[in-house]
C-alpha positions in Angstrom: -221.4 -31.6 -13.3 -221.2 -33.3 -9.9 -218.9 -36.0 -11.4 -216.5 -33.3 -12.6 -216.4 -31.7 -9.1 -215.7 -35.2 -7.7 -213.0 -35.9 -10.2 -211.4 -32.6 -9.5 -211.4 -33.2 -5.8 -210.0 -36.7 -6.3 -207.2 -35.5 -8.5 -206.3 -32.3 -6.6 -206.9 -33.3 -3.0 -205.0 -35.6 -0.7 -207.3 -38.5 -0.1 -207.6 -41.1 2.5 -209.8 -44.2 3.1 -211.3 -44.4 6.6 -211.3 -48.0 7.8 -214.5 -48.0 9.9 -217.9 -46.4 9.8 -218.9 -44.2 12.8 -220.9 -41.0 13.2 -222.7 -39.5 10.3 -220.4 -40.6 7.4 -220.2 -43.6 5.2 -216.6 -44.7 5.7 -216.4 -46.5 2.4 -216.5 -43.1 0.7 -213.1 -41.4 0.2 -212.8 -38.1 2.0 -210.6 -35.2 0.9 -209.6 -31.9 2.4 -209.5 -28.9 0.1 -206.2 -27.9 -1.6 -207.1 -24.2 -1.7 -207.2 -23.8 2.1 -205.5 -20.7 3.4 -205.2 -20.5 7.1 -205.0 -16.7 7.2 -208.3 -16.3 5.2 -210.0 -19.0 7.3 -209.2 -17.3 10.6 -212.1 -15.3 12.1 -215.6 -15.8 13.2 -218.0 -18.3 11.7 -221.7 -19.0 12.2 -222.7 -22.7 12.2 -225.4 -22.9 9.6 -225.8 -26.7 9.8 -224.5 -29.4 12.0 -225.3 -32.9 13.2 -227.5 -33.6 16.3 -224.6 -33.7 18.8 -223.8 -30.2 17.9 -227.4 -28.9 17.8 -226.5 -26.3 20.4 -223.4 -25.1 18.5 -224.0 -21.6 17.2 -220.6 -20.3 16.2 -216.9 -21.0 15.9 -214.0 -18.6 16.3 -210.8 -19.7 14.4 -207.8 -17.8 15.9 -204.6 -18.4 14.0 -201.3 -18.7 15.9 -198.5 -19.8 13.5 -199.2 -23.3 12.3 -201.9 -23.7 15.0 -205.5 -22.6 15.5 -207.6 -22.2 18.6 -211.2 -23.0 17.9 -213.6 -21.6 20.4 -217.2 -22.6 20.2 -220.3 -20.6 21.2 -223.1 -22.9 22.5 -226.6 -22.3 23.6 -228.5 -24.1 26.3 -232.1 -25.6 26.1 -233.5 -22.2 27.1 -231.8 -20.5 24.2 -229.2 -18.7 26.3 -225.9 -18.5 24.5 -222.5 -18.3 26.2 -219.6 -16.4 24.8 -217.1 -19.3 24.7 -217.8 -22.7 26.2 -215.0 -24.8 24.8 -211.6 -24.0 23.4 -209.9 -26.6 21.2 -206.2 -26.0 20.3 -205.5 -27.2 16.8 -202.2 -28.2 15.1 -201.8 -28.4 11.3 -201.2 -31.9 10.0 -201.6 -31.1 6.3 -203.3 -28.8 3.8 -206.6 -27.9 5.5 -206.1 -30.7 8.1 -205.8 -30.3 11.8 -205.7 -32.3 15.0 -207.8 -30.8 17.7 -206.9 -31.2 21.4 -210.0 -31.5 23.6 -210.8 -28.7 26.0 -209.5 -30.8 28.9 -206.5 -31.9 26.9 -207.8 -35.5 26.9 -209.2 -36.0 23.4 -207.6 -35.6 20.0 -209.9 -35.3 17.0 -209.0 -34.8 13.3 -210.8 -31.9 11.7 -210.5 -31.3 8.0 -211.6 -28.3 5.9 -213.4 -30.1 3.1 -214.4 -27.1 1.1 -214.4 -23.3 1.2 -215.9 -21.0 -1.4 -213.6 -18.6 -3.3 -214.4 -15.7 -1.0 -213.9 -17.7 2.2 -217.5 -16.9 3.1 -218.7 -20.4 3.5 -216.8 -23.6 4.5 -217.5 -27.2 5.2 -215.5 -28.9 8.0 -215.7 -32.5 9.1 -214.0 -35.4 10.7 -212.9 -38.4 8.7 -214.6 -40.7 11.2 -217.9 -38.8 10.7 -218.5 -37.7 14.2 -218.5 -34.0 13.3 -219.7 -32.2 10.2 -220.5 -28.5 10.0 -221.5 -26.0 7.4 -219.9 -22.7 8.5 -220.7 -19.2 7.1 -219.5 -15.7 7.9 -223.2 -14.6 8.2 -226.3 -16.1 9.9 -228.4 -15.6 6.8 -228.0 -15.4 3.0 -225.7 -17.2 0.6 -228.3 -19.9 -0.3 -226.2 -21.0 -3.3 -223.1 -21.5 -1.2 -225.1 -23.4 1.5 -226.5 -25.7 -1.2 -222.9 -26.2 -2.5 -221.7 -27.0 1.0 -224.5 -29.6 1.4 -223.3 -31.2 -1.9 -219.7 -31.4 -0.5 -220.9 -33.1 2.6 -222.9 -35.6 0.5 -220.0 -36.2 -1.8 -217.7 -36.9 1.2 -220.2 -39.6 2.4 -222.1 -37.6 5.1 -225.8 -38.5 5.7 -227.7 -35.3 4.8 -230.9 -36.7 6.2 -229.5 -36.2 9.7 -228.0 -32.8 9.2 -229.7 -30.1 11.3 -229.9 -26.8 9.3 -230.4 -23.5 11.0 -233.0 -21.1 9.6 
């Protein structure tokens, strides 16, 4: 079944080969963004259900649509567990189907962010960077949807991400 999923992604999605390995992803694996991405359905609040260690304090993402652009605002918590409302805002411009270039909060860093997968109901999504520095499993709720979270982990694995280093929230 997994090979069929991979074949479908390979045929339907626009693919690219990343030239070097960085972050949490094997760059020799082809990565693809989802073709069924819909910006209007993706907009809204997301809970970060799993992320890599650099984003261990990331609790939520707000995707606010503005034409062809998004503003992604993150909710982070400090070591004491105190969470802020919005600590970073990343303007995002569409570069393709489910693909965005994010501008850093200070305007100094660009990062490609791709929506790798979203379930039919737009309740669970996987986003990542082709260079592997970011990878998140997002969900509309903090709990539940175990089948979708399992599917999201498979998508990360299929796209070359190291699942052994993924930090999952209870």
